[in-house]
N, C-alpha and C positions, 0 to 999 in steps of 0.2 A: 096643757091639754094634749100636746103632741105625744108625750111619753105615755100617758094613760091610754090614748087611742092606739098607740103602737103595741102596748101590752095586751089590749083586748084583741087586736089583730093576731098577735102571736098565740094567744090562748085558743082562738078559733082555728088557727092553722094546726095547732097541736091536736085539737079534737077531730078535725078532718083527717089528719094523718093517722090518728089512732083508729078511726073507723076504717080507713083503707087497709091498715095492717090486719085488722080483724077480718075483713072481707077476703083479702087475698092470701092471708096466712104467710105473707112474705115480709121481710124486714124492709124498712124504708129509710133512705138517707136524705135528710133535708139539706137545703142549700147552706152555705157558710153564713154564720151569724156572729155578732158580737157577744161577749161573755154575758152581759146582763140579759140579752135576748134569749140565749140558751138557758139561763136560769129560769126564766118565765116558762119556757117550753118544758123543761125537766119537771117543774113544779106541777104543771097541768097533767103531764103523763103520769106522774107519781100518784095521782088520784085514782088511776086505773089499776086494779089488782092483777089484771091479766097481762099487763104490758110493762116493759122496762125500757129506759132510754140511757144512752151513754154518749159522751162526746168523743169524737175520733178526729185524728188529723192534727196538724200543727197550725198555729196562728199564722196568717190571718184566714186560712182555709179550714178552720175548725168547724165541724158539722155535728149534727145530732143524728144518731142511729136509733130508730125505734123498732123494737121487735117484741114478739110474744115472749112472755115469761116461760122459761123451760119447765 
């Protein structure tokens, strides 16, 4: 149950971050995450045609940058 709950938390985090990027028109850098956590966020952001996400930095400080699609 923990992993499923964590994945739902990450999906909701991605949706909130997406809404913030749309509202502010500014890129957003999330806190460092594990690779499987980043995968969940990338998948959720990938559902939005107006946004793009990328991983930046080096482990263990690798983060996700969410921005409007150019």
